[in-house]
C-alpha positions as a Markdown table, in Angstrom:
| # | Residue | x | y | z |
|---|---|---|---|---|
| 1 | Unk | -118.4 | -11.6 | -10.1 |
| 2 | Unk | -116.3 | -14.4 | -9.8 |
| 3 | Unk | -112.7 | -13.6 | -8.9 |
| 4 | Unk | -110.4 | -14.4 | -12.1 |
| 5 | Unk | -107.2 | -16.7 | -11.5 |
| 6 | Unk | -103.7 | -14.9 | -12.1 |
| 7 | Unk | -100.6 | -16.7 | -13.6 |
| 8 | Unk | -97.0 | -14.7 | -14.4 |
| 9 | Unk | -95.1 | -16.5 | -15.7 |
| 10 | Unk | -90.7 | -15.4 | -15.9 |
| 11 | Unk | -88.1 | -16.9 | -17.7 |
| 12 | Unk | -88.1 | -18.0 | -21.5 |
| 13 | Unk | -91.3 | -18.0 | -23.7 |
| 14 | Unk | -90.9 | -17.2 | -27.2 |
| 15 | Unk | -95.2 | -17.1 | -27.6 |
| 16 | Unk | -95.8 | -14.2 | -25.3 |
| 17 | Unk | -91.9 | -12.7 | -25.6 |
| 18 | Unk | -90.5 | -11.2 | -28.9 |
| 19 | Unk | -86.8 | -12.3 | -28.1 |
| 20 | Unk | -87.8 | -15.2 | -25.8 |
| 21 | Unk | -87.1 | -13.8 | -22.6 |
| 22 | Unk | -89.5 | -11.8 | -20.2 |
| 23 | Unk | -92.1 | -11.7 | -18.1 |
| 24 | Unk | -95.9 | -12.0 | -18.5 |
| 25 | Unk | -98.9 | -12.5 | -16.7 |
| 26 | Unk | -102.2 | -14.0 | -18.0 |
| 27 | Unk | -105.8 | -13.3 | -16.1 |
| 28 | Unk | -108.3 | -15.6 | -16.5 |
| 29 | Unk | -111.6 | -14.6 | -16.2 |
| 30 | Unk | -114.8 | -17.2 | -16.3 |
| 31 | Unk | -115.4 | -16.7 | -20.0 |
| 32 | Unk | -112.1 | -15.0 | -21.4 |
| 33 | Unk | -108.5 | -14.5 | -21.4 |
| 34 | Unk | -106.7 | -11.6 | -21.0 |
| 35 | Unk | -102.8 | -11.3 | -21.0 |
| 36 | Unk | -100.6 | -8.5 | -20.0 |
| 37 | Unk | -96.5 | -7.6 | -20.3 |
| 38 | Unk | -94.9 | -7.3 | -16.9 |
| 39 | Unk | -96.1 | -8.4 | -13.6 |
| 40 | Unk | -99.6 | -8.1 | -11.5 |
| 41 | Unk | -99.8 | -8.0 | -8.0 |
| 42 | Unk | -100.7 | -11.4 | -6.6 |
| 43 | Unk | -100.9 | -13.5 | -3.1 |
| 44 | Unk | -98.8 | -16.2 | -4.2 |
| 45 | Unk | -100.4 | -19.3 | -3.4 |
| 46 | Unk | -98.8 | -22.0 | -6.4 |
| 47 | Unk | -95.5 | -21.6 | -7.4 |
| 48 | Unk | -94.6 | -23.9 | -10.7 |
| 49 | Unk | -91.8 | -24.7 | -13.4 |
| 50 | Unk | -93.6 | -25.7 | -16.5 |
| 51 | Unk | -91.2 | -26.6 | -19.8 |
| 52 | Unk | -93.3 | -26.8 | -22.8 |
| 53 | Unk | -91.6 | -28.3 | -26.0 |
| 54 | Unk | -93.0 | -28.8 | -29.9 |
| 55 | Unk | -96.6 | -30.3 | -28.1 |
| 56 | Unk | -95.3 | -31.7 | -24.9 |
| 57 | Unk | -95.6 | -29.7 | -21.6 |
| 58 | Unk | -94.2 | -30.9 | -18.5 |
| 59 | Unk | -95.2 | -29.1 | -15.1 |
| 60 | Unk | -93.9 | -29.8 | -11.9 |
| 61 | Unk | -95.8 | -27.9 | -9.0 |
| 62 | Unk | -95.4 | -28.2 | -5.5 |
| 63 | Unk | -99.9 | -28.7 | -5.3 |
| 64 | Unk | -100.5 | -31.2 | -7.9 |
| 65 | Unk | -96.7 | -32.6 | -8.3 |
| 66 | Unk | -95.6 | -33.3 | -11.7 |
| 67 | Unk | -97.7 | -33.3 | -15.0 |
| 68 | Unk | -97.7 | -34.5 | -18.2 |
| 69 | Unk | -99.8 | -32.8 | -21.1 |
| 70 | Unk | -100.0 | -32.8 | -24.6 |
| 71 | Unk | -100.5 | -29.3 | -27.2 |
| 72 | Unk | -102.1 | -28.8 | -30.6 |
| 73 | Unk | -99.8 | -26.5 | -31.5 |
| 74 | Unk | -95.9 | -26.8 | -31.5 |
| 75 | Unk | -94.3 | -23.8 | -28.9 |
| 76 | Unk | -90.7 | -23.4 | -26.4 |
| 77 | Unk | -90.7 | -22.6 | -23.5 |
| 78 | Unk | -89.1 | -22.9 | -20.2 |
| 79 | Unk | -90.9 | -20.2 | -16.8 |
| 80 | Unk | -91.4 | -20.2 | -13.1 |
| 81 | Unk | -94.8 | -20.1 | -12.9 |
| 82 | Unk | -96.3 | -17.6 | -9.7 |
| 83 | Unk | -100.3 | -17.8 | -9.5 |
| 84 | Unk | -103.0 | -17.0 | -6.7 |
| 85 | Unk | -104.7 | -20.0 | -7.1 |
């Protein structure tokens, strides 16, 4: 079995937190994703900042540098992320 990739995000996220502020964890398996509230213990290998305003996403990470992306749906998110990837 392939080890899943775990992402934990802390901050302003109206997509996954009813009142905006909170912590959510996404576990990505090879064929599906699972989302949980709160922390899951991980060996942190990556820290990133994600800013999602409407359909534009800006990501600043130590490993991958600066990235810009476009999404199909609108969202508002400003989070610090931790990953074991």
